[in-house]
N, C-alpha and C positions, 0 to 999 in steps of 0.2 A: 453519236458520230460527230456532230458539230462541236460538242464539248471536247472530244479527243483532239480534233484539229486545232482548237483554240489553245489547249494545253501545249500541243506540239509547237505551235507558233511562238508561244510565250517562252518555252525552253530554248528554241532556236534564237530568239531575240536576246535572251539572257546570255547564251553562249557567245553570240557576236559581240555583245557589250563587254563581256569579260576579255575577249580577244583584243578588242580596241583598247581597253584599259591596260592590258599587258604591254601592247605596243607603245602606248603613251608613256608607260613607266620606263620601258627600255629607252625610248627616245629622250626622256627627261634625264636618265642616268648618263646617256651618251653625251648630252649637252653639258651636264655638270662636269663630266670627266674632261671634256674638251676645254671648258673654261678653266678648270684646274690645271690642265697641262699648259695652256697659254700663259697663265699666271706664273707657273714654274719656269717657263722659258723666259718670260720678261724679267724675272728676278735674277736669272743666272746667265743669260746670253752673253752679256758683256764680259763676265768672268771667264766663260768658256772660250771666248774669242782671244782673250789675253793668254790663256793657257795654250791655245793653238799657235799663237805667235811665238811664245816661249819655246815650244817644242820645235818649231820650224827654224829657230835661230841656231845655225850650225856652229859648233865649237864654243858655245857659251851657256851650256846647260849644267848648272851647279847641282851635284847629287842631292844635297839637302833640300834645295828648293824643289827639285823634281820629286823627292819623297813626300814633301808636304803637299805638292800638287796632286800626287797620286792618291793621297788620303782624301782630299776634297773631291776629286773626280769619282772615286769609288763610293763615297757617301752619296753623291748626287745620283750615281748609277743605281745604287741600292734603292733609293727613294723612287726613281723612275721605274725600276723593275716591279716594285710593289704596286704602284698606282697606274702605270701605263705600260704593262708588260710587252705589248705587241706594237708599240708606237715607234715612229722613226726617231723620236728623241732618245729612246732607250738604245736603239741601234747605234746612233751617233755617239752617245756617251760610252758605249761598249768599245767602239773603235778608238776613241780618244784615250780611254783607260789602257788599252792594249799598247798604244804608241808610247804613253808615259812609262809603262812597265818596261818596255824595251830600252828607253832612255836611261832608266835607273840602273839596269843591269849592265848597260854599256858604259856608264860613268860611275860605277859604284866605289871607285877608289877615293878615299877621303883626301880632301885638299888640305895642305898645310896652313893655308890662310883662312881656315874656317872661323876662327875667333874674330878676325878682322872683318870678314864678310858679315858676321852676325851683327856687329855694331855699326857697320857702314851701310848695310842694305836691309837685312832682315828685320832688325828692331825698328828702324824708321818706317818701314813699310807697315809693320804692325800698328805703329802709332797713327798712321794715316787712317787706318780702319777704326781706331779707338779714340779719335778726336772728340766724338760726341760724349763718350764716357769721361774723358779728361776734362771737358768743360763742366759736366755735371759735378765731378769731384771738386773742381776748383770753386764752383758756386756754393756748394754745401759748406766747404771750409771757410770761404770768405764771409758768407752770411753768418755763420757761427761766430766768427771773429768779431763781426760788428755787434752781435748779440752780447758777446763777452765784454766789449768796450762799454756799450750802453748800460748793461746791468751793473758793471763796476761803478759807473758814474752816478747811478741812482741808488746804489746800495753799498754802503761802506764795508759791509761784512762779506760781500760777494767774493772779493779777491782772496780773502782768507779761506773761504769755503772751497774755492777751486784750487788754489796753490798750496794751502796748508799754512798753519800758524808759524811753524819753524822756518819755512822758506821765506815767508813774508818778513818775519822779524830779522832774519839774517840780511835780507836785501835792504831793509830800512836802515839797519846798522851800517852797512856798506855805504849807503847814500850819505848818511850823516858824517862818515869818515872821508867823504870826497871821492870814493871809488865805487860807483854804482855796480860795476861789473867785476868786482874783486873775486867773485865766486869762481871765475875761470882761472884764477891763479892758485887755487887752493889744493890742487893735486899735482902729482908727478905727471909730466907730459905723456910718457909712454903708457902708464896705467890709465890715464884719462882717455887717451886715444882708443885703447882697446875697449874700455868700458862704454864709451859713447858710441863707437861704431857698432858694437854688439847690441846695444840698446836700440839704436836706430833701425837695425835689421829686424829686431824683435817686433818693434812697433809696426814696421812696414809689413812684416809677415802676418801679424795678427789682423791688420787692416785688410790684407788680401784674403786670407782664409775665411774671415767672417762674411765675405761675399757669398759664401755658401748659403747663408740665411737670406736667400732671395734679394741680395744687395743691401738689405736693411742693416745687417751687422756692420758692413763697411761704412754706411752712412752714419751710424752711431759713433764709430771711432773718429771719423773725419769731423763730426760735429763737436765731440768732446775736445779734441785737440785744437780746433778753431776757437772755441770758447776760452780755453786755457791760454792761448796766445793773446787773445783780445784782453783778458784780465791782466796778463803779464805786462803788456805794453802800457795799459792804463795806469798800472802801479807806478811806472817811471814818469808818466805824464803828470800824474797827480802831485809828484814831488818836484816837478820842473826840470827833470833831467832826461826827457824823452830823446831829444836829438843826440846828445853824446852817447846815450845807451844804445840807440839804434845803430849808430856808426860803428859800434863794437859788435853788438849781438848779431847784426845781419851779415857780418863777414862770413860766418858759418851758417847763419839761419836761412839765408837765401837757398842754399842747396838742401839743407835739412828739411825745411818746410816743403820745398818742391818734391822731395822724396816721399813725404807723407801723401801729398796730393796725387802723385803718380802711382803710388801703391794703392791708393783709393780707386784710381782709374782701373787698375788690374782687378781689384775686387769687384767693381761694377761690371766689368767685362764678363767675368765668370758668373756673377749673379744674374745678369741680364740674359745670359745664354740659357739659363734655366727658365726664366720668366717668358722670354720671347724666342722660342726655337725656330720660328720662321717655317721654311719648307722642310727642315730636318726633323727627325724624331728628337724628343727632349734629351734622350741619352746621348745621341750623336752631337747635338748642339752643345751640351754640357762639356763633353770631352774636348771639343774644339775651343770653347771659351776658356776652359781650365788651362789648356796648353798655351793659349795666347796670353793669359794672365801670368802664368809662371815665367814665360819668356820676358815679359815686361818687368817683373820683379827681379829676375836675374840681371837684366840690363841696368838695374839701379845700383849694382855693386860698386862701380866706380864713383857714383854720387855719394854713397855711404862713406867710402874711404876718404874722399876729398873733404866732405863735411866734417868727419871726425878729425882729420888732420888739421883743418883750419881752426876748429874749436879748441883743440888741444895745444897746438903750437903757435897759432897766430893771434887768436882772439884775446889772449892774456896780455898782449901788448896794447893796452888801451890808449897809450899816448902816441901811437904811431901817427905819421903825417896824414892830414885830411885827404890829400890826393891819393894816397896809397889805399886807405880804407874805401874810398869811393871807387877806385879802380877795381878792387877785388869784388865789391858788391855788384857794381854795374856789369863787370865782366862775367860774373857768375849768372846774373839775370839774362844777359845777352846770349850766353851759351845755351841756357835752358830754353829760351824762346826759339833760338835758331834750330837746335837739335831736335826738340820734341814737337815743334809746331811748323816752322817754315821749311826746314829741310825735308821732312816727310812729304809735304805738299809738292815741293819741287821735284822730288824723286818720283812721285807718282805720276806727275805730268810728263816727265821724261820717258817713263815706261809706256804711257799711253800714246805718246807721239810716234 
């Protein structure tokens, strides 16, 4: 009898212990979900507040901006429904998504100024979100250029390895003839413009698309082009004609090199969206990163055209006045810094205020 009572007590204790463990597990899961939801809120609260402000602005809701807003809100709503189905966060996002949906259908007529809006507001806003990737792209290219210069200085065969014997021999011949940049006079202007513009677009597109290889492919393209530029510049330096050559080459090179760096930024944006999805699923994050990257590359079209025009129709005039050459180079650089760095920051501050 005593043995039966002992067994009963042991079973009762075991049952209570299991019950306690179950409650502890439920409590642990609840705490984990709460912490996860708080993290989700902290990461997105500022963005949602901007969305609400945009929705509440009467008579100023652009259909394309609202459509992009709707995609982002529904992505967040989908994530919230999956992880916090009964939370107030999900209810809030559901309400915001409904309001955005109404705004889209209320303003679904396409505006005639869409193309202006893209370059005036949408693209600079994207660049504000992509400044980190733009910096990384520039650093990769710049460091590679320094490697190209140093390697050329310590190895006489390096320049030929990178640029090829035929190009180096042609350039050396031009230098001996007193025209270091005579290569830019060797083709018909129109044919040269079309060929250079298409080639620039190809390089930028490859640089962007290779971001699919987890950003590594984009880094390789940036590195190779940086090394090539470094070797190219050192070739002129070694022959004592660096300054006159730079005053000619950088007339178009300022925009051309910037286009490569910016397309590298687009590739890194897409690649990083796969590597670092954040609170989104990897698929949703990739779609957003790819869309952002494509818009950045599309925004480069005027840069491609301007660079091709300068290289084909202007660079060939190596004897132009010094002030004109500096005006084009400094003006191009000032435009790039203003439009891709300063203006996006100012625009973002204006929107936040």
